N, C-alpha and C positions, 0 to 999 in steps of 0.2 A: 511312458518316457523311454527315450533311447539315448545312447551316447555316441558322439561323433568325434573322430580324431581330426584336429586341424593340422594338416600336413604342410611343411615348408615347401612351397611350390618351386618349380624350376625357375631360376632367376636370370636366365640368359645362357649363351654359349659358353662352355668350359667352366661354368660356375658350379662348384660342387658343395659349397657351404656358405653360410651367412652368419653374421654376428647379430644377436638380438640387441637392439639399441634402446628400445622403449616400448613398453606395453601401454596401449591406448585404453585398454579395459583391464579391470581387475577380476579376481575370482569372485563369483557371485553376481557380476554384472550381466544384464541381458543385452543381447545384440541382435541386429537384423541381418538378413542375408545381404551379402555384398558390402557390409559395413566394415571399415578398416579396424583391425583389432591390435596390430603390432607393427612396429617399425623395425626394419632390418637393414643391415649394411653389408654389401659385398665388395670385392675388389674393384667393381666397376661403378656401382651406383647405389644410393640409398633409396629405399622403396617401402611402401606400406603393403601389408598382406591383409586382404579382406577375408571374411568368413563366407563360405559358400552356403551356409545354413543359418537359420534363426534359432535362438535358444539362449541358454545361460552357461557362462564359463564356470565349470566346476573345478577345474584344476589346470594350472599353468605348469608345463613340463620343462620349459627352457627359460631360465631367468635372464635378466639384463646382463649383457657382456658374455653370455654363453655362446659358444659356436655350435650351430646346429647343421647337420647334413641335409642336403636337399632330399626330400622324400621322408624325412623323419618327423614324427608327431611332435608338436610344440605346445599343444593345449588340448583339453578335452571339453567338448561342448555338449550339454544335455539338451536334447530337443524333444518336441512333442512328436510322438510316433504317429505316422499316417499310413494309410493303406496304399497310397499312390506311389510313394517312393521310399521304401524302407531304408533306414539309415544303418549302415553296417555297425554292429556293436563293437565296443572296445574290448579286446581280450583282457581277461583278468590279470594276465601277466604281461601287459604291454611293455615292451622295452623302452627305457628312457632314451633320450638322445645319445647319451654316452654309450649305451648298449648297442644302439643302431650303428653308431660310428665304429664300434668294435667289430660288428659283423662285416661292415664294409671293408675295414682294414684287413680282416682275416681273408676275405675273398680276394682282395687285391694282392695280398702277400702270397697267397697260394698260386695265383696266376703268374706273379713275378718269379716265383721259384721255378716254375715250369719253363718259362721263356728264358730266364737268365740264371742258370744254376751256379754261375761263377760269382754271383753277387755275395756280399758278406752276409753271414748268418746271424750276426750280432743283433739282438732286438733293439728297436728304437722306442724309447718310452714316450707315452702320450704327453706326459708333463715332466719337464726337466729344466733345470737351471731357472726355475721361476716362470716358465712360459709354456704355452700349449702348442703341440704339433698336430696338424690335421692329418687324417688318414692318407691323403694324397702326398703330402710332404714326407711322411714317414715311409711310404712305399717307394717314392723316388729315391730317398736317401739309401734305403736298403738295396735297391737295384744298382745304384752307383757305388756301393761299398763304402758309403760315408758312415763313420762311426758316430756314436752318441756325442763324444767329446768334440768331434769335428763339427757336428751339426749345431751344438750349443755355442760354438765360437762364431757362427755366421751372423752378421748384422741383419736384423729383420726390419722390414718396412711396414709390417702390419700393425694392427692394434696392440698396444703394450709390447712392442718389439717382436711381435709374432713373425716367424719366417713364412713367407708366402712361396707359391710355386715359382714366381718370377725371381725371388731372391735366390732360390736354389739353382735355377737355370743360369742366372748370372754368375753365381759362384763356380759352377761347373765349367762354364765357358771362359771365365776369367783366370783359370789356373788349374782347376781340378782336372781338366782334359789332358794335361801333360802327365799327371801322375796316375790317372786311372788305368791306363793300359798295363803299367807295371804291377799295379795292385791286383788286377784281374788275372794276370799271367802267373802270379806267384804260386798258386796251388799246383800248377802243372810243372813247376820247375823242380828238379831233383834237389838242388842246393837252395837254402833259404836266400831269397832275394834281398839286397840291401834295402834298408829302410828308406822309403820315399820321403822327399822333403815335404814340409808342411805346405799345402797348397796356398797360393796367394789369395787374399780376400778380394772381393770385387772392387773395381776402381773407385766406386762411389764411397766405400767405407775405408779406403786406404789413404785418403787425403790427410795431410798433417793436421794435428790439432791446432786450434787457434786460441790464443789468449786474448780475450776482449780488452780493448783499451778502456780507460776510465770514461764513464758516461755512455758507453755503447749499450744499445738496447738488444736484448736477447729475445728472439721471436721463435717459438716452437712451431715447426711445420704442422699444419692440420693434417688430418688423415688423407684428404684428397691430394694435397700438395705432395705428400710422401709417395703416394701411388703414381702421380704424374712424374716425379723425379725418377722413380724406379723404372717406369715404363720408357722414359727417354734414354736412360743409361743402357737399358737392355736392348733398345733398338739400335743404338750406335755400336754396341758389342756384337749384335747379330748381323747387321747388314753393312757392307762397304758402301757408303753413300757417295753418289756422284750427282752434281746439279748442273743442268743445262738451262740457259736463259734465252728468251726471245722477247723482243719488244713488239707488242701488237698495236696496230692503229685502231683505236676504239671510236673513231669519229662517227662512223655510221651508226654504231650502237648507241652512242650518246645522243645523237640527233634523233634517232627513232624513239628512244625512251623519253626524251624531253617532249616529243610531240604527242605521245600516247599516254603518259603516266596518269594524267588526271582522268581521262576517259576510261582507262583501264581500271582505276579504283572505283569509279562510279558504276561501271558495268559489272565488275566481279567482286567488289568489296575488299580488294587486296591491293597493297602497295607493291609495285614491281621494282625490285632493286637489281643491281648488276649481278648478284650472286646466282640466281636461277638462270640468267642468260649465259654466264660463264659455265655453269654446270651443264647446260644443254650442249655447249660446244665440246666439253670434256666427254660427255656420253657419246656424241657422234664420233669423236676421235678414238674412243675405246672400241667402238664397233669397227673402225678401220684397222686398229692395231690391238686385237684381243689379247696379245701376250703381255700387255700392261696390266690386265685384269686377272692376275694370278697370285698365288701364294706358294711358299716353299716349305716342303715337309721332308727334311733330311736331303736325300738326293732326288726327291720326286717334286715335280712342278704340278700344282693343282690349278687347272684352268677353270675359272668360275663361269657358271652358266648365266648367273644374274649379274647385273651391274648395280651395285649398291654403293652410292656415293656418300661418304661422311663429310660433314661440314664442321670444321673446328669453330666453337663458339666460346667467347670469353664470358665468364660469370661475374656477377657483381662482387663476389669475394676475391676476384683476381685469379681464380683458378680457371681451368680449361676443361671443356667436355666436347665430345664429338658425336652428336646425334647423326643418324644415318637415314638418308632417303632411299628406301628400298625399291628395287625394280625401277630405277630412274629412267631406263630406256623405254619403259612403257608409258611414261607420263608426257603430256604436252607441256608447253611453256607455262600455261595456266596451272596445270597440275604440279609442276616443279615449284612455281611461285607459292602456291598454297602450302605445300609440304615444307618448304624452307621457312616461311613465315611462322607456321604452326610450331615447328620444332624449335626455332630460335626463341619464340615467346615462352614456350614451356621450359626450355633450358634455363632462361633467366629466372623463372619462378620455381625451379627445382621440382618440376612436375613431370619429368620424363620417366617412361617405363623402362625396365631393364632391357627388353628386347629392342628398344629404339636406339640404343647406343652400342649394339653388337651387330655383327654380320657384315660390316663394311668391306668393300673390295677395292676402293680407291678413295682418297681424301682430298678435299679442297679446303685451303685456309686463305682467308682474305686479310692479308697484312695491310692492304691499302686502307682499311677501316681506321687504322691508327696513324695514317699519313705516311706510312713507309712506302718507298717506291719499289723495293724488292726485299726478298728474304731467302734464306736457305733452310727450308723446313725439314724436320726430322720425320722419317717414315713412321706411320702408325702401324706397328706390327699387328697381325701377320701379313699385312699388305706389302707390296714391293715398290710403291710409288706414291708421291704426294705432290700437289701443285699449290704454289702460293701465288695469289694475284695481288699485285702492287696497286698503289694509288694511281688514279687516272689523272694525268696532268697535261696542260697545254704546252706544246713545244713547237718551235719552228722546224719544219721538215721539208725535204725535197719531194715534190709531187710530180710524178711522171704523167705527161699527157701526150696525145698524138701530135700536138703542136710544139712539144718541147718540155723541158723540166721547169718547174716553178717552185718558189719558196712559199709555203703557206703555214698557217697555224693548225696543228692537228692535235687530237686527244690521244695520248700515248699511255700505254700500260705495260709494265714488265711482267712476264710470266716466268716463275722459277719452278723448275721441275726436278725434284730429287728422286732418285731411283736406286734400287738395290742392284749393284753391279755384279752380283752373283748370277743373276738371270736376265737382267736388262742391260744390254750393251749401249754404248754411246750413240750408235746409229739409231736404234729403236727409241731410246729416250729422247734424242734430239728431234727425230722426225715426229714423234708424238706431240711434243709441245709446239712444234712448228705448225702441225695440223690444227691444233686448238686455235692458234692465232689466225690461221687462214679462215676458219669458220667464222670467227668474230669479225674479221675484216671484210668478209663477203656478206655481211648482214643485209637483209632486204629492207630498204627504207619504206617500202609499201606493205610490209607484213601486217596482216589483219590481227586484231586483238580478240 
């Protein structure tokens, strides 16, 4: 017999921890390799963690509602020892998840003290005011000189009111930024600096309280809705939004799709919708204007090498999720169609993997699905642009011909392009959406499937 530590795996970009939501197996249960044993939730998605080995669960180290750090052991599995692939034994003094988190906190705090010696030295408690603070949140608070009392006063959007990284960033950007310089400069001033005013709370938590009228129904936001709300508010606080609009003539696209959709499904086993067609035009336009495919890191612009297009998808619960088509510039129209259909189906069935909703560099949302002709979408951070495609409707339009102008019925669609005015000016943002429309309007009616 040998013992194997089940480690909480990496759950996607920038995810440092996860909450244990449900154990699918109990202590004493036998499991097979690749069998799911526990359900976890992160700030991005819910997921199941499989066991890489077969054996028996002898000890569960992280209980339901515990927050475990990525890389920390969450269970011990007893396996049959084999000569082919020895299983690393569990140390007799294996640290619990709390101890692992403490080690991470100590390392981060030491690094922060070297980089920012001006930060407050007051310790931040792991548990205070009835809620848990992750190592990342505590290290960020320490670097920004945020006191324990100040941290306790921040409204949290996480489970049980837990303060997340996004909550803290929104708090700093929403008012802390004005008082932080004075706080940091105080130790170098000969005379004591006047007390700084209490920082303003984030806009989302500063709304006036509402007294429900008789008969009103009170609906508590679920965890995903809280995260979406926080993500949207943070995006508006981060990026100055500008939206440009173009009306695209989709007649050629509509005619081509009507002509080939049955043969396309028979040949490839896939339904072709307008989404992959629009996505292909976006990818081509990004290749023409690569500065749309960037992110902002302080005063640095990160120009992405890959084109990963997110597609906003509505869930049966009414919530929203954005699965990502990775390396979309390397896919044919058939490849885009398969990826779009697969991600949309698994999004509706809550079967997406964490890495399938991360890494996006640009996002497309189809408001036309709900009959809307246009919309003003909010940027999906840390991207700098997003496009909304409206409903395709028939309209009378002027048609220019060599013999003169005519009035005809055309299929029209509005494209709304929201972009971050910190790095995308009106010329670039406007030319980009116009180029997308041009690719759609020039669609080849004889294109092979």
